[in-house]
N, C-alpha and C positions, 0 to 999 in steps of 0.2 A: 809556467814561468812567473816569477814574482813581478808584479806591476811596478814595484819601487826600484828594480834594478836600473842602473844607468849604463846603457851600452856606449862604449867608446871605441872608435877605430884604432887599430894598432898603428903605432908610429912607423914611419918609413914606407907608407903606402900612398899611392896616388890613384886617381880615377878620372875618367872622362866619359862624356856622353858618346854612345855609339848606337846608331840606328835609333830604336826606341828605348833602349836600355842603357847599359854602361859597361865599362871595362874597369877592373881594379888591377893594378899591377904593383909589383915590388920596386924598390929603388933602382935596382939594376935592370929592370925590364925583362928578367929571365922567367918570371912567372906571371901569368895573367888569369883572371877569373872574369867570366861574363855574368852579368846580372840583368834580369828583365826589368821592365819599368816599375813594377811593384817593389822589387828588391832595391832598385835605385832610390825610390822614395824613402824606404826604411833606412838605407845606407846613409843618405844625406842627413838623417836625423841622429845618427850615432856619433854625436859630438861630446857626449858626457854631460850635457846640460838637460836633456829630456829623459824622463824615465819611460819605461816600457808602456805604462798606462797612458801617458800623454801621446806617445807614438801611435798607439792603437786608436785613441780618440781622433787624432789628426787624420789617420788613414780612413776612418769611418766617414769623416766629413768630405775628404778629397774624392774618395771612390764610391761613396754612397753604398756602403756595405754594412751588414750588421756587425755588432761588437764581437760576437762569438767567432765569426769567420775572420775578422781582422785580428783578433787575439791569436787564433791558430796560425794564421799566415805570418804574423810578426814573430811568434815563438819559433816556428819552423825555420824562418830565415836567420834569426839571431843564433839559434842552436847550430845551424850549419856553418855560419860565419865564425862562431866561436871554435867549433871543431877544426876549422881550417887555420885557426890562429889569426884571423883577420879582425876580430873585435874581442874586447874583454867586457864582461858584465860585472859592474861594481855595485856593491851594496851602498846605499846612502849612509853617510856618517851621521849617527845620532848626536845631537848637541845637548 
């Protein structure tokens, strides 16, 4: 996955903390998705202002894991969320 991609949560979703992770749900509350603490950490950063590389670096610092593991975890999570339609990965705009 490209480090420069900017992940952004899909509009119309809400989320809350649940146990040690979180729940994501659509506007009507008819669909919910459960995420673990690591997923919640990544999800919180999918605001379109941080690129994948920055999320990986922040994860390395927070969880004291090596970059290769963090990069794989972030890529897996973002790919899954994109497949579910919960996030979009945007390429940065060149100026």
